[in-house]
N, C-alpha and C positions, 0 to 999 in steps of 0.2 A: 871943496872943489878939487884939491890936490889928491885926495883919497879916491875920488871918482876917476880921475885920470889914471892913477895906479891900477885900479880895478879894470878899467877899460883896456889898458895896455896888456894886462895879464890875460884877459879873455881873448884878445886878438892873438897874443902869443900862443895860447893854447890852441886856438883854431888853426893857426898856420903850422904849429909844431906837430899837431896830431890831426891831419886832415881826414884820416880814415875813421875817426871817432864817430860813433852813432849819435843821433840827435839827443837821445836821453843822457848820454855821457856829457855832451855839451851843456845841457841844462844843469846837470848835477855839479859840474865844475863851476859854472857861473854862480850857482847858489852858494857853493862852498867859498868861492872868492868874495861873494857878497858878505858872508859872515866875517871873513877876514877883514874886509874893508870896514865893517862896523866896529870890529875890535880896534883897528887902527884909528878910527875917528875918536874912539873913547880914550885912547892913550897918547895921541899926538896933540 
């Protein structure tokens, strides 16, 4: 559950930090952060 919260906070931070980003960039960053959260789940 904590990893999901970290992922969610990072996605929200991306969206507020880069509001000019295109929708495809938003999706790509969300996918990359999802892989990062999978990595964190494995090692935490």
